[in-house]
LUMLOKOL-161485 format. One line per 10 residues: their letters; for each residue x, y, z of C-alpha. Coordinates in steps of 0.05 Angstrom, whole numbers. Each point is the difference from the previous one (the first is absolute). Example, Ala and Ser with C-alpha at 12.3 -4.5 7.8 and 13.67 -1.06 7.14 Angstrom:
AS> 246,-90,156 | 27,69,-13 .
This chain:
MTHRFLIAAI> 194,-2435,-1412 | 46,-13,59 | -15,69,30 | -75,-13,-4 | 9,-66,34 | 40,32,56 | -52,54,11 | -56,-51,2 | 39,-42,49 | 11,59,46 .
LISATLAGVV> -74,18,-2 | -20,-72,15 | 50,-3,57 | -26,64,31 | -71,-26,-5 | 19,-66,32 | 37,38,55 | -62,40,14 | -42,-63,3 | 50,-33,48 .
GALKDGHSDV> 1,63,44 | -75,2,2 | -3,-74,19 | 51,11,55 | -42,56,29 | -61,-44,-3 | -33,39,-57 | -12,-56,-49 | -62,35,-25 | 37,63,-22 .
WHVWWQRLMN> 1,-23,-72 | -72,-21,3 | -20,70,23 | 46,31,-53 | -36,-41,-53 | -68,21,29 | 21,73,-6 | 17,-10,-72 | -69,-32,-10 | -33,58,38 .
KVDVGYSPQR> -26,-47,54 | 32,40,57 | -23,70,20 | 63,39,-17 | -36,63,24 | -3,-25,72 | 47,50,32 | 39,-3,66 | -43,56,27 | -63,-40,-13 .
FKVDLVDHLN> 33,-61,30 | 14,36,65 | -71,26,5 | -28,-70,-11 | 49,-29,49 | -21,47,56 | -73,-14,-16 | 12,-75,5 | 34,9,67 | -57,43,27 .
YPRMATKIPP> -60,-41,-22 | 7,-51,58 | 13,57,49 | -62,39,-20 | -42,-63,5 | 20,-8,73 | -4,76,14 | 75,7,9 | 26,69,-23 | 29,-5,-71 .
LSLDGELETW> 74,5,-14 | 27,67,-24 | 57,12,-48 | 63,26,34 | 35,46,-48 | 62,6,43 | 8,-75,4 | -14,-11,-74 | 51,52,-21 | 53,-33,44 .
AQAKVSDGLD> -18,-70,-25 | 0,19,-73 | 68,33,6 | 28,-63,32 | -32,-48,-50 | 24,42,-59 | 70,-2,28 | 0,-76,-2 | -24,-18,70 | 8,-75,13 .
LTDLNAVAEM> -72,-27,6 | 22,-70,19 | 19,21,71 | -65,30,26 | 23,-2,72 | 54,51,-19 | -52,41,-38 | -46,1,61 | 58,23,44 | 16,55,-49 .
VKVALPRYAK> -72,24,3 | 1,4,76 | 65,39,0 | -21,48,-55 | -71,11,27 | 2,-12,75 | -73,19,11 | -20,-68,-27 | -13,-48,58 | -19,-59,-43 .
VLVVSATSPS> 22,-15,-72 | -20,-53,-51 | 44,-5,-61 | -21,-42,-61 | 33,-8,-68 | -24,-33,-64 | 22,-9,-72 | -43,-10,-62 | 6,12,-74 | -64,42,2 .
LEGLLKSFQE> -31,50,47 | -63,-42,2 | 42,-58,24 | 30,44,54 | -69,18,24 | -20,-73,4 | 65,-15,38 | -20,49,55 | -71,-27,8 | 18,-41,62 .
TSQQVDPETT> 38,57,31 | -64,32,27 | -7,-60,46 | 67,15,33 | -14,73,15 | -9,17,73 | -63,40,17 | 44,53,32 | 36,12,-66 | -14,71,-25 .
HVACAMRESA> 42,15,-61 | 26,-32,-64 | 51,15,-53 | 22,-36,-64 | 63,6,-41 | 13,-33,-68 | 55,-14,-50 | 8,-39,-65 | 43,-63,-5 | 20,-51,-53 .
GGLSHQALLI> 13,54,-50 | -68,32,9 | -38,-65,-9 | -16,-7,74 | -21,44,59 | 22,-1,73 | -40,34,54 | 16,15,73 | -62,9,44 | 9,31,69 .
MGQRLQDFSP> -55,5,51 | 4,23,72 | -29,35,60 | 22,72,-6 | -5,32,69 | -28,69,12 | 40,52,36 | -16,-4,74 | -56,45,25 | -39,-12,65 .
ELLKQGRTNQ> -66,13,-35 | 8,-62,-42 | -3,-45,61 | -75,11,9 | -14,-26,-71 | 22,-69,20 | 23,-23,-69 | 72,-11,22 | 44,10,60 | 64,4,-41 .
FFNVCVHCGR> 29,66,-24 | 64,27,-31 | 42,51,37 | 69,31,1 | 36,16,65 | 11,74,7 | 62,-13,42 | 41,-48,-44 | -38,1,-66 | -11,-75,-3 .
SHICRIPTDQ> -65,-25,-31 | -40,-52,37 | -69,-29,10 | -48,18,57 | -44,-58,22 | -48,32,49 | -32,-45,53 | -76,5,-6 | -12,-14,74 | 38,60,27 .
RSMGLECPNP> -25,72,6 | 64,40,11 | 72,-14,-18 | 67,29,-22 | 31,-21,-66 | 75,-14,2 | 50,-10,-57 | 20,-74,-8 | 71,19,-19 | 44,-25,57 .
DCGKTYAVIA> 46,59,-10 | -58,48,10 | -60,-28,38 | -29,68,14 | -73,19,6 | -26,39,-60 | -75,2,14 | -50,-8,57 | -72,-16,-18 | -63,-11,41 .
ADRKGNFHYA> -73,-14,-11 | -55,47,24 | -64,-25,32 | -30,-13,-69 | 57,-43,-22 | 31,51,-47 | 76,3,4 | 40,65,3 | 71,21,10 | 12,18,73 .
NEFLTGYQPP> 8,75,-13 | -67,3,-36 | -36,-11,66 | 20,71,18 | -52,41,-37 | 8,68,34 | -60,-9,45 | -10,44,61 | -62,2,45 | -35,66,13 .
ALFPRDQSRV> 37,27,60 | 7,62,44 | 70,20,22 | 20,57,47 | 32,57,-38 | 61,6,44 | 21,-73,-3 | 72,-16,-19 | 14,-55,-50 | 20,-48,56 .
QELFTIWAAV> -64,16,38 | -42,-11,-63 | 37,-66,-11 | -19,-24,70 | -72,24,-8 | -9,-42,-63 | 36,-59,31 | -44,1,62 | -63,5,-44 | 19,-63,-38 .
HENCHYVKDA> 13,-36,66 | -68,21,27 | -40,-18,-62 | 35,-62,-27 | -6,-63,42 | 48,-56,-14 | -34,-61,-31 | 27,-61,-34 | -7,-1,-75 | -72,-20,-16 .
GARKNQTDSW> -7,-62,-43 | 74,-20,5 | 12,-75,1 | 55,-34,38 | 69,17,-29 | -32,51,-47 | 28,70,-6 | -44,61,12 | -41,40,-48 | 6,76,7 .
QFAVETQSQM> -50,56,10 | -1,70,-28 | 0,56,52 | -73,18,-12 | -19,-73,12 | 39,-4,65 | -31,65,24 | -70,-24,-20 | 8,-66,37 | 40,31,57 .
AGDCEDSSLF> 42,-64,0 | 58,-33,-34 | 67,-34,11 | 68,32,1 | 9,14,-74 | -72,27,-5 | 10,50,56 | 70,17,-26 | -29,15,-69 | -54,43,33 .
LADWLIARGF> 50,38,42 | 50,10,-57 | -54,21,-50 | -27,53,47 | 70,26,16 | 20,4,-73 | -64,36,-17 | 17,51,55 | 68,13,-32 | 43,-45,44 .
LARVALGKYG> 57,-40,-29 | -24,-69,21 | 12,-71,-22 | -27,-69,19 | 52,-51,21 | -7,-75,-7 | 49,-43,37 | 12,-37,65 | -14,19,72 | 51,-35,44 .
DLGGHAWVVV> -5,-75,-6 | -75,0,-6 | -7,3,-76 | -29,46,-52 | -27,68,18 | -19,68,-30 | 13,69,29 | 6,73,-22 | 61,46,-3 | -4,75,-6 .
KIEDKEYLLE> 55,51,-13 | -7,70,28 | 59,45,-15 | 61,-43,17 | -35,-49,47 | -32,-66,-17 | -58,-26,43 | -24,-71,5 | -75,-6,12 | -34,-63,24 .
STEALPDPDH> -71,2,-26 | -24,-59,42 | 41,-18,62 | 38,59,28 | -32,60,34 | 13,70,-28 | 39,42,50 | 15,71,-24 | 49,10,58 | 44,-57,-27 .
PPLASQVGSR> -3,1,-76 | 21,-69,-27 | 62,15,-41 | 15,-54,-50 | 74,3,18 | -15,-18,72 | -40,-65,-9 | 62,-40,-18 | -9,-66,-35 | -70,-14,25 .
YVPDVIFDRF> -29,26,-65 | 36,-24,-63 | -34,20,-66 | 5,-42,-63 | -35,50,-45 | -33,68,9 | -48,38,-46 | -36,65,-9 | -54,19,-50 | 43,-6,-62 .
HLYVRKNESA> 61,-43,16 | 25,-63,31 | 67,2,36 | 43,-63,8 | 61,-7,43 | 63,-4,-41 | 34,-48,49 | -48,-40,42 | 56,-35,37 | 29,66,26 .
IWNGDYWSTK> -14,20,71 | -61,46,2 | 16,70,24 | -70,30,1 | 7,47,-60 | -64,-3,-42 | 18,56,-50 | 73,-13,-18 | 10,-10,-75 | 62,-40,17 .
LWTQIEPRAL> -42,-52,35 | -63,-2,-43 | -14,-13,-74 | -61,38,-26 | -47,-39,-46 | -61,27,-37 | -43,-64,-9 | -39,26,-60 | 63,18,-38 | 39,-65,5 .
QRGPASTESS> 48,-3,-59 | 21,-61,-39 | 71,-24,6 | 45,-51,-34 | -21,-72,1 | 37,-60,26 | -38,-65,3 | 6,-75,6 | -51,-54,-9 | -12,-74,-5 .
HRAVGSSGRP> -36,-37,-56 | -22,-68,-25 | -7,-28,-71 | -59,-37,-29 | -18,-27,-69 | 18,-58,-45 | 22,-13,-71 | -52,12,-54 | -31,58,39 | 21,73,9 .
RSTVKDLVPP> 60,5,46 | -16,38,63 | 27,20,68 | -37,32,58 | 33,40,55 | -47,11,58 | 41,3,64 | 20,64,34 | 63,-11,42 | 2,29,71 .
DRLARMRFHS> 52,51,-19 | -50,34,-46 | -57,4,50 | -9,62,43 | 3,-16,74 | -58,21,46 | 6,29,69 | -60,-6,47 | -5,37,65 | -63,-7,42 .
SAETFGQLSG> -7,65,38 | -50,-33,48 | 54,-44,29 | 35,55,38 | -58,26,41 | -30,-69,9 | 59,-16,45 | 6,64,40 | -20,1,73 | -63,40,10 .
FPSGAPVWSV> -34,-27,-62 | -60,-40,24 | 8,-70,-28 | -53,-14,-52 | -30,69,4 | -26,24,-67 | 9,74,19 | 55,34,39 | -11,73,19 | 64,37,18 .
PIADHLLGAQ> -11,49,57 | 24,71,-13 | 32,44,54 | -51,46,32 | 39,63,-16 | -7,-16,-74 | -76,-7,1 | -56,49,12 | 11,75,-4 | 58,2,49 .
QVTGRGATVP> 68,30,-8 | 56,-42,-29 | 51,0,56 | 58,46,-15 | -25,16,-70 | -55,51,9 | -45,-32,-53 | -71,-24,7 | -27,-64,-30 | -75,-4,-15 .
ERIFTPPPEL> -37,-58,32 | -11,-30,-69 | 40,35,-54 | -35,-34,-58 | -67,-29,-16 | 0,-70,-29 | -30,-1,-70 | -60,-44,-17 | 17,-73,-2 | 23,-21,-69 .
SDDDEPTS> -39,-51,-40 | 34,-53,-42 | -15,41,-62 | 38,61,25 | 71,8,-25 | 52,44,34 | 30,49,-49 | 67,35,-1 .
C-alpha cells in the first residue's frame, strides 16, 4: 500500500511540476489544449510542414494586395536556423540571434527576427499574424525553425525574414528594384555590400576594408543607360580601312592614331549634369557620331588597335593636377607607347614612350577586352610600366569568386510582452559598404589652354604630314586621306555587339 502511495505521489508531483513550468513560461493554456486533444477538438494532423506553408501565405497576402513581390523561402537560412534551434538556441535574446544571422549569412542587409511559443501550431500561426505588418517592403526571403518544449506539450518557433542581396552585376542596375548588392573583394576576400549611387554614370568600386581599399571593378553606363564592366566596352570593332602593305607596326600604330584624331572631335559628355560622371560610348558609336570625350576616343582607339593585333590597354587615372583622364598604352616588342586620343598630336618622329612621360600620367586602373588591372600599391611612386605583373593585379570581372565573410552590423529591438518577441536589424555600417571613386574625365581638358571656353566641340588639328596622301616623314609610309568610312549613324534601337 505504501509503495502505491509513493508512486502516486511521484506522479502527482511530476504533473504539478509540469504545470508550474508551463505557468512560468506563460503557457497556462497547455493543459487546456492537452484536454482538447484528448477530446479530439484540436487538429492533431496539422503538421509543421503545413504550418510553414500557411505561415508564408499569411505573410504574403498583404504583399500581393499591394503588388509587392512575395517572400521566398531561403533553404540555406532555414537549414542554419533549424540546426541552431535544435541545438538549444536561446530565443529570449533575439538581438544576439539577429547578430548571428548577419555573421553566418552576410549577404543579408536587413533582418527581422521574431519568436513565439504556443501549445499548438494553430496558436503559433495566430501569434505571427501581426508580424506581416512589421515586414519591410524590401524584404525578400523568409525561413522558419521549430522545436518542442514543455515535454512536447508546447511549440517554439523562430521566424527570420530579411533582404537577401543578389550578387553584384552591372546589368541589374537598369532594373531599378534595388541599388544594394552583395560582393566579395577579390583582393582580401572580405564580403561587403555595394550601394550604387543612382545619379552617377561611371564609377570604380573599392573594398571598404581599411587594410585593403583596392579597386575591384569599374562600371559605366552606355548611352541607353545600361551598365557594363569597363572592359566590355571593347568589343573588337575596327572600321573598314586600307593600309599600305609595307607599313611597319609602329607606322600602322601612328596611322590609326592619326585617323582617330581626325575623325573624333572632343565634346563634353552629352546630357551630363553638374557633378555627374560620364557615360561611355562604344567605338562604333563614337565613329558614327565623330565625337566623344577622352574615354570615348580612348575606347575607339584601343578597340581598333586590339582588333588589328596590337597589345593595347585603356588607362584611367590622373593627368597632372588636373583630375581624371583616360588614355591608351600600347606595347610593341619591348617598348611601351602612351597615346593621347584627344589632346596630344601624333608625331611619328618622336614616339611617346610611356617611360619618358614621368609622373604626368598616373594610372589607377587599366583594362583590355577581357581583364581589369589594378595597381598592387597605389602609394608607390609610378615608374611608367603598364605590363609588369609585379605592379598590377589582373581581375576578370565576370569570374569574381566568393571569399570568406567578416561582417559587423547594428540593430534595434521592438516588441512588448504578450506579443511575439522580435528584433530588426536594418543598418549597414560604413565598414561594410563598398567605396566609390568618381573621376570626371571632362575636367582635365576643360582647364587646358587652347580649349575654347564654353565651346561644345573641339577639333584637334593634325599635322599636315599625317594627312592626305603624303609621305610620313622618315617612315616611307603613305596614309590615305581618309582611311575609313564612317558607318551609318546608329539609331537608339541599334546595339553594338562583341
